[in-house]
C-alpha positions as CSV (number, residue, x, y, z in Angstrom):
1,M,0.4,0.0,0.0
2,T,3.0,2.3,1.1
3,Q,4.7,1.8,-2.4
4,L,1.0,2.7,-4.2
5,T,0.4,6.0,-2.6
6,E,3.7,7.2,-3.0
7,R,3.6,5.9,-6.7
8,I,0.3,8.1,-6.9
9,E,1.5,11.1,-5.4
10,N,4.0,11.6,-7.4
11,A,1.8,11.8,-10.1
12,V,-0.5,13.9,-8.1
13,I,-0.7,17.7,-8.9
14,R,-2.0,20.6,-7.0
15,I,-3.5,23.1,-9.1
16,Q,-3.7,27.2,-8.2
17,T,-6.0,30.1,-10.0
18,P,-6.7,33.7,-8.3
19,W,-9.9,32.0,-7.3
20,G,-9.3,28.5,-5.4
21,L,-6.9,25.6,-5.1
22,G,-7.7,22.1,-6.8
23,T,-6.1,18.9,-7.7
24,G,-5.1,17.3,-10.9
25,F,-3.4,13.9,-11.7
26,C,-0.9,13.4,-14.7
27,L,-1.6,10.5,-17.5
28,N,1.6,10.3,-19.0
29,T,0.2,7.8,-21.8
30,Y,-2.3,11.1,-22.9
31,N,0.6,13.9,-22.1
32,C,-1.7,16.2,-19.8
33,I,-2.6,16.7,-16.6
34,V,-6.6,15.6,-15.7
35,S,-8.7,17.3,-13.7
36,N,-12.4,19.6,-12.8
37,R,-13.4,22.4,-15.2
38,H,-14.7,23.9,-11.8
39,V,-11.0,23.7,-11.1
40,V,-9.6,25.9,-13.4
41,Q,-12.9,27.6,-14.8
42,G,-12.4,31.3,-15.9
43,C,-8.4,30.5,-16.7
44,R,-6.5,29.9,-19.7
45,E,-3.4,29.5,-17.4
46,V,-3.3,27.7,-13.9
47,V,-0.2,27.3,-11.9
48,I,0.9,24.3,-11.1
49,N,3.3,22.2,-8.8
50,G,3.7,18.6,-7.4
51,C,6.1,16.7,-5.3
52,N,9.0,17.1,-7.4
53,F,8.8,20.5,-9.0
54,K,8.5,23.9,-8.1
55,K,5.3,26.0,-9.0
56,R,5.2,26.9,-12.8
57,L,2.3,28.4,-15.2
58,A,0.8,25.8,-17.4
59,K,-2.0,25.9,-20.1
60,V,-5.4,24.8,-20.0
61,L,-5.8,22.6,-23.0
62,Y,-9.7,22.0,-22.9
63,V,-12.5,22.0,-20.6
64,D,-16.0,20.2,-20.5
65,P,-19.0,21.5,-18.5
66,L,-20.4,18.4,-19.2
67,Y,-18.5,15.7,-17.2
68,D,-16.8,18.6,-15.5
69,L,-13.3,17.9,-16.9
70,A,-10.4,19.8,-17.9
71,F,-6.9,18.9,-19.4
72,I,-4.1,20.9,-18.4
73,E,-0.6,21.4,-20.4
74,K,2.0,18.9,-19.0
75,P,5.6,19.8,-18.3
76,N,8.2,17.9,-20.4
77,D,11.1,18.2,-18.7
78,I,9.4,16.5,-15.3
79,I,9.5,12.9,-14.6
80,F,6.0,11.9,-13.5
81,S,4.8,7.9,-12.2
82,E,3.1,6.1,-14.7
83,L,-1.1,6.4,-13.7
84,E,-3.2,3.9,-15.8
85,I,-6.9,4.5,-16.5
86,A,-9.0,1.4,-15.6
87,P,-9.4,-1.0,-18.7
88,Q,-12.6,-0.7,-20.3
89,E,-13.9,-3.9,-19.0
90,L,-13.1,-3.2,-15.7
91,E,-16.0,-3.8,-13.5
92,L,-16.4,-2.3,-10.2
93,H,-18.6,-3.5,-7.4
94,D,-20.2,-2.0,-4.1
95,G,-17.9,-2.4,-1.4
96,E,-14.8,-2.5,-3.1
97,P,-11.9,-0.7,-1.1
98,I,-10.5,2.8,-3.0
99,I,-8.2,5.6,-2.2
100,A,-8.8,8.9,-2.7
101,V,-6.1,11.4,-3.4
102,G,-5.9,15.2,-3.6
103,H,-5.5,18.4,-1.6
104,P,-8.2,19.2,0.9
105,F,-8.2,22.5,2.4
106,G,-4.2,23.0,0.9
107,L,-3.5,20.4,2.9
108,K,-1.1,18.4,0.4
109,Y,-0.5,14.8,-0.6
110,T,-3.5,13.2,1.3
111,N,-4.8,10.1,0.9
112,T,-8.2,9.1,2.3
113,K,-9.3,5.3,2.3
114,G,-13.0,4.2,1.9
115,I,-15.0,2.0,0.0
116,I,-17.4,2.5,-3.1
117,S,-20.7,2.9,-1.5
118,K,-22.4,2.9,-4.7
119,A,-20.7,1.6,-8.0
120,Y,-22.7,3.5,-10.5
121,R,-25.3,6.3,-9.2
122,K,-27.0,8.9,-12.0
123,Q,-27.1,12.3,-11.1
124,D,-28.6,15.0,-14.4
125,G,-28.0,11.5,-16.7
126,I,-24.5,10.8,-15.6
127,D,-23.5,7.7,-14.3
128,Y,-20.9,8.8,-11.1
129,I,-19.4,6.2,-8.3
130,Q,-20.3,7.0,-5.1
131,T,-17.9,6.8,-2.2
132,D,-17.5,7.1,1.4
133,A,-13.7,8.1,1.4
134,A,-13.3,12.0,3.0
135,I,-13.6,14.2,-0.2
136,N,-13.3,18.0,0.8
137,P,-12.7,21.3,-1.2
138,G,-9.5,20.8,-2.3
139,N,-9.9,17.3,-3.6
140,S,-11.5,18.1,-6.9
141,G,-9.9,16.9,-9.8
142,G,-8.1,14.3,-7.9
143,P,-7.7,10.5,-8.9
144,L,-9.9,7.8,-7.4
145,I,-7.9,4.7,-7.3
146,N,-8.8,1.2,-6.5
147,L,-6.1,-1.1,-5.1
148,E,-4.6,-2.7,-8.4
149,G,-3.8,0.9,-8.6
150,Y,-5.9,2.0,-11.6
151,V,-7.3,5.1,-11.8
152,V,-11.3,4.5,-11.9
153,G,-12.9,7.9,-11.2
154,V,-11.7,11.5,-11.3
155,N,-13.4,13.0,-7.2
156,T,-15.8,15.9,-8.6
157,F,-18.4,16.6,-5.8
158,I,-19.7,16.3,-2.4
159,V,-23.1,16.3,-1.1
160,A,-22.0,19.3,1.1
161,A,-25.3,18.4,3.4
162,G,-24.6,14.6,3.6
163,Q,-21.5,12.9,6.1
164,N,-18.6,11.3,3.5
165,L,-21.2,11.2,0.3
166,G,-18.5,11.9,-2.6
167,F,-18.8,11.3,-5.9
168,A,-16.2,10.9,-8.6
169,L,-16.9,10.9,-12.3
170,P,-16.0,7.1,-13.9
171,W,-13.0,6.4,-16.3
172,T,-15.3,5.5,-18.6
173,Y,-16.3,8.8,-19.6
174,L,-12.4,10.4,-19.0
175,R,-11.1,8.2,-21.6
176,K,-13.7,8.3,-24.0
177,T,-13.1,12.4,-23.5
178,L,-9.3,11.9,-23.6
179,D,-10.0,10.2,-27.2
180,E,-12.3,12.7,-28.5
181,F,-9.7,15.0,-27.9
182,N,-6.5,13.5,-29.5
183,N,-9.0,12.8,-32.5
184,I,-9.0,16.9,-32.8
185,N,-5.5,16.8,-32.7
186,R,-5.4,18.3,-29.3
187,V,-6.4,21.8,-30.4
188,Y,-8.4,23.5,-27.2
189,S,-11.9,22.5,-27.4
190,V,-14.9,22.8,-25.1
191,R,-17.5,20.4,-24.6
192,C,-21.0,21.5,-25.7
193,H,-23.4,20.8,-22.6
194,S,-26.2,20.3,-24.9
195,C,-25.6,18.3,-27.6
196,S,-21.8,16.7,-25.9
197,N,-19.5,17.8,-29.5
198,L,-16.6,19.0,-28.7
199,V,-16.2,22.8,-30.0
200,T,-12.9,24.7,-30.9
201,E,-12.4,28.2,-30.9
202,N,-12.5,28.8,-34.6
203,D,-16.0,26.8,-34.7
204,F,-17.2,29.3,-31.9
205,Q,-19.8,31.3,-33.1
206,G,-20.7,34.6,-31.5
207,G,-21.7,33.0,-27.9
208,Y,-23.3,29.7,-29.1
209,C,-22.7,26.3,-30.6
210,P,-21.8,26.0,-34.0
211,Y,-23.8,22.4,-34.1
212,C,-26.8,23.2,-31.9
213,G,-27.0,26.6,-31.8
214,V,-27.3,26.6,-27.6
215,K,-25.6,29.6,-25.6
216,M,-22.3,28.3,-24.4
217,D,-20.4,30.1,-21.6
218,K,-18.1,32.6,-23.3
219,E,-15.4,32.4,-20.4
220,D,-14.5,28.5,-21.4
221,F,-12.8,30.2,-24.3
222,E,-11.8,33.9,-23.6
223,G,-11.1,33.3,-19.5
224,K,-12.5,35.8,-16.9
225,L,-9.7,38.7,-16.0
226,F,-8.9,38.7,-12.6
227,I,-8.8,42.2,-11.1
228,P,-7.5,42.5,-7.5
229,C,-8.7,45.0,-5.3
230,D,-6.9,48.8,-4.7
231,T,-4.8,47.0,-2.0
232,S,-4.1,43.9,-3.3
233,K,-3.2,45.9,-6.6
234,K,-0.5,47.8,-4.6
235,V,1.2,44.6,-2.9
236,E,1.4,43.2,-6.7
237,Q,3.1,46.0,-8.2
238,I,5.4,45.7,-4.9
239,L,6.2,42.4,-5.6
240,T,6.7,42.8,-9.0
241,E,8.7,45.6,-8.1
242,L,11.0,43.0,-6.4
243,G,11.3,41.1,-9.1
244,Y,8.6,38.2,-8.4
245,D,5.9,36.9,-11.0
246,V,2.8,37.5,-9.0
247,N,0.9,34.8,-11.2
248,I,3.3,32.6,-9.5
249,I,3.4,33.5,-5.8
250,R,-0.4,34.4,-5.6
251,N,-2.1,32.3,-3.3
252,G,-5.6,33.3,-3.6
253,K,-7.1,36.8,-4.8
254,D,-5.6,38.6,-1.2
255,S,-2.8,36.2,-0.5
256,W,1.0,35.4,-1.7
257,E,3.8,33.2,-0.6
258,I,7.1,33.5,-1.3
259,Y,9.4,30.3,-1.6
260,D,13.0,31.1,-1.8
261,W,16.1,30.9,0.1
262,G,14.9,28.0,2.4
263,I,12.2,30.4,4.0
264,S,8.5,30.7,3.5
265,I,7.3,34.5,3.4
266,R,3.4,34.8,3.5
267,I,1.7,38.1,2.5
268,N,-1.9,38.7,3.4
269,Y,-4.4,41.4,2.8
270,V,-7.1,40.9,5.4
271,E,-10.0,43.0,3.1
272,E,-12.6,42.8,6.4
273,N,-10.3,44.5,8.7
274,E,-8.9,46.4,6.1
275,Y,-5.2,45.7,6.9
276,V,-1.9,44.3,4.7
277,V,0.6,41.9,7.5
278,A,3.4,39.6,6.3
279,D,4.1,36.8,8.4
280,S,7.4,34.2,7.6
281,S,8.7,30.5,8.8
282,L,12.4,31.1,8.8
283,C,13.5,27.9,10.4
284,I,13.2,25.5,13.3
285,L,14.5,26.2,16.6
286,S,17.6,24.3,18.0
287,K,17.1,22.1,21.1
288,N,20.3,23.1,22.3
289,N,20.7,26.5,21.8
290,I,17.2,27.9,22.8
291,A,18.5,30.7,25.5
292,R,21.0,31.7,23.1
293,V,18.8,31.8,20.6
294,Y,16.3,34.1,22.5
295,E,18.4,36.0,23.5
296,F,19.8,37.3,20.0
297,L,15.9,37.3,19.0
298,L,15.5,39.8,21.7
299,K,18.4,42.2,21.1
300,E,17.5,42.0,17.4
301,N,13.6,42.5,17.7
302,A,14.6,46.3,18.9
303,K,16.5,46.8,16.3
304,I,14.3,46.2,13.3
305,P,10.9,49.1,13.5
306,R,7.5,47.7,12.1
307,M,8.7,44.1,12.6
308,A,8.9,41.3,15.3
309,F,10.0,37.9,15.9
310,I,7.6,34.8,16.7
311,V,8.4,31.6,17.6
312,E,5.4,29.2,17.6
313,N,5.3,25.4,17.6
314,N,9.2,25.5,17.4
315,Y,9.6,27.5,14.2
316,V,10.8,30.7,14.0
317,G,9.3,33.8,12.5
318,L,9.7,37.1,11.8
319,S,6.2,39.4,10.8
320,T,5.7,43.0,10.2
321,S,2.8,45.2,11.7
322,C,-0.4,45.5,10.7
323,I,-0.9,48.4,8.0
324,K,-4.2,49.7,7.6
325,D,-5.5,50.7,3.8
326,E,-5.4,54.0,4.3
327,D,-1.5,53.8,5.5
328,F,-0.3,51.4,3.0
329,H,1.3,53.6,0.1
330,Y,3.1,52.1,-3.0
331,E,6.6,53.7,-1.5
332,T,6.5,53.0,2.0
333,G,5.0,49.7,1.0
334,L,8.4,48.7,-1.2
335,D,10.8,50.0,1.0
336,L,9.4,47.7,4.2
337,Y,8.9,44.7,2.0
338,K,12.5,45.2,0.6
339,R,13.9,45.1,4.0
340,Y,11.3,42.5,5.3
341,I,12.5,40.2,2.7
342,D,16.0,41.2,3.3
343,Y,15.8,40.5,6.8
344,C,14.3,37.2,6.2
345,R,16.9,35.8,4.6
346,R,19.6,37.3,6.9
347,F,17.9,36.1,9.9
348,A,17.4,32.4,8.5
349,N,21.0,32.4,7.3
350,V,22.6,33.5,11.0
351,L,20.3,31.5,12.5
352,I,20.7,28.2,11.2
353,N,24.5,29.1,10.6
354,R,25.4,30.2,13.9
355,Y,22.8,29.5,16.6
356,G,21.8,25.5,15.3
357,C,18.9,25.9,13.9
358,Q,17.2,23.4,11.5
359,P,16.4,24.7,7.6
360,I,12.7,24.2,7.1
361,E,11.6,21.7,4.2
362,L,9.8,23.6,1.5
363,D,7.6,22.2,-0.6
364,G,6.4,25.4,-2.9
C-alpha cells in the first residue's frame, strides 16, 4: 500500500488559480494533466506544482461543462509516475476499497481510504461512483484509485449536507473524452453541454454552439480577467518591482506566498479588517541553544522597526506590523517589504549557521 500511495503522489498535481485551489493528476499515456472544469474555470493558464517540481504556469488545453473535466498542459521536463486508466471492461462493485488522493483545504498529498458505496449512481443523466472516502474542497480533480493502482474515477463533487458522500466521474467517461480530444489533434476545445460535441475556438460562433445553437459560456473560451482590489493591486505592484511573478506566488485573490532561500514568506491582505500583514517561517528552533537563540532574537527585535520575531510550535518567524488601508502606500510599502525580505534571508542564515537551528523543508 505504501508503494502504491508513493507512486500515486508523484503523479498528483496541485492546481492554483486566483480564485481557489484544486487537484489534478498526470497521465503520461495521454501527455496531459486531468482535473475538473470547476477547478480551472475562467482560466486559460493555471499555476501547478508537484512533489518533484516548483510552481509554474501551465496552459489549460480543454474544458468540459458536461462532465466537469479539464485537461492541462503537462511539463515535458518532469518525470511522473505512470498512472493508468482502468481497462474499459473493468467492473466495479459496491463495497470495493478505493483511495482518493488530493489537496483538501490546501493540505498537500492527502490520501483517504474508503469504499465504493454505490458503483453507479446516476445524477443529471451521468453515472457517478459514490464513495465514502473523505472528499473535501481542494480534492476536486484528484484521482480515485482502486487497489490494483488503476484510476477508476475523477473526484468531482460532494453532497455538502451529507456525511462522507463523495462522487467521482467514472474512468469510462474520462477515457472517452481523452480519445475525443486526441481525435481533434488536441486543439483547444470545449464540450457543448447540450449536444456533447467538442467546439474549437475557430468554430465558436458569437457565444453559441455551431452544432446545436445553444448558448455556451464565453469564459470557457476567453477566460476571466482577474482584477485585484486597490490594496492588493499595490501589493502586487510592489512584489513585481521586487522581482517576483505574482501569477506564480499568488495564493488566492488577496494572498501571496514566496518560497526562496529555504524560507517561506506569506503576505496577506485581510479585506474585512482592511489591513496588510506579512509573516514568515525562517527555521526550526534549535534544541540545544534555545536560551542563546532567544537572547539573540530579543536583542535584534529592538533594532527592526515595524517587525517582530515570533516563535510558535518550534518555528522561528518574523512578522511585520499590520498596516491599515489608508496607510499602505506604494513607496513606503516597497521600502518595508524590501527590508523585510532582506531581513528574513539574513536572519535565517544567522540562526541556522550560528545558532544551530534547522532549515525548513519547503514543498512550494
